[in-house]
C-alpha positions, -999 to 999 in steps of 0.1 A, spaced: -151 -242 394 -136 -208 400 -128 -176 381 -104 -172 352 -86 -138 354 -67 -117 328 -44 -90 337 -45 -62 311 -41 -25 304 -70 -2 303 -63 3 266 -66 -34 259 -98 -37 279 -115 -9 260 -103 -25 227 -117 -58 238 -151 -43 247 -154 -22 216 -143 -49 191 -155 -80 210 -125 -98 200 -94 -112 219 -60 -102 206 -29 -124 210 7 -113 210 41 -128 206 58 -143 237 89 -122 226 70 -91 239 67 -104 274 89 -88 300 99 -122 314 133 -136 306 122 -172 314 94 -171 287 119 -161 260 152 -178 271 150 -209 249 138 -189 219 166 -164 222 192 -192 230 182 -210 197 190 -180 176 227 -180 188 249 -206 171 263 -218 205 229 -218 220 214 -239 191 243 -264 195 235 -268 232 198 -273 225 207 -298 198 227 -319 225 196 -319 248 172 -327 220 193 -356 207 189 -373 241 151 -372 239 138 -372 204 148 -389 171 177 -374 152 156 -365 121 134 -342 142 162 -322 160 166 -296 132 129 -290 128 126 -284 165 155 -259 163 139 -242 134 106 -239 153 123 -223 183 141 -199 161 109 -187 145 85 -189 175 86 -151 180 68 -146 147 47 -178 145 33 -184 180 9 -160 197 -8 -162 231 -24 -145 261 -17 -147 298 -45 -160 320 -45 -171 356 -67 -183 384 -49 -160 407 -72 -129 413 -44 -107 427 -7 -109 417 17 -80 415 41 -101 394 15 -109 369 2 -74 368 37 -60 361 46 -86 334 12 -85 315 8 -48 317 42 -41 303 35 -65 275 3 -46 267 21 -13 266 48 -28 243 19 -37 219 9 0 218 44 11 205 
């Protein structure tokens, strides 16, 4: 099967071991412009209009506004964690460790 890896800061590791609970954070805290691009775009009037155009081609009209609303509020309603099967990754280490440090502030 293989291993599942989690890149985290020492602070978060100690917290996990002491509390024996996983914590989740907003994707808006991730230091990755591709993770937050659509959420940030949806908050701008011109960006929301662009997303509406794309959505209207693929879903029913009555669902378009609810999708826009969901995107506009994902930073406060959706939480997650980064996991990977890659045991060593400089990119993942930088992205995830920066996110962990942002959670401490």
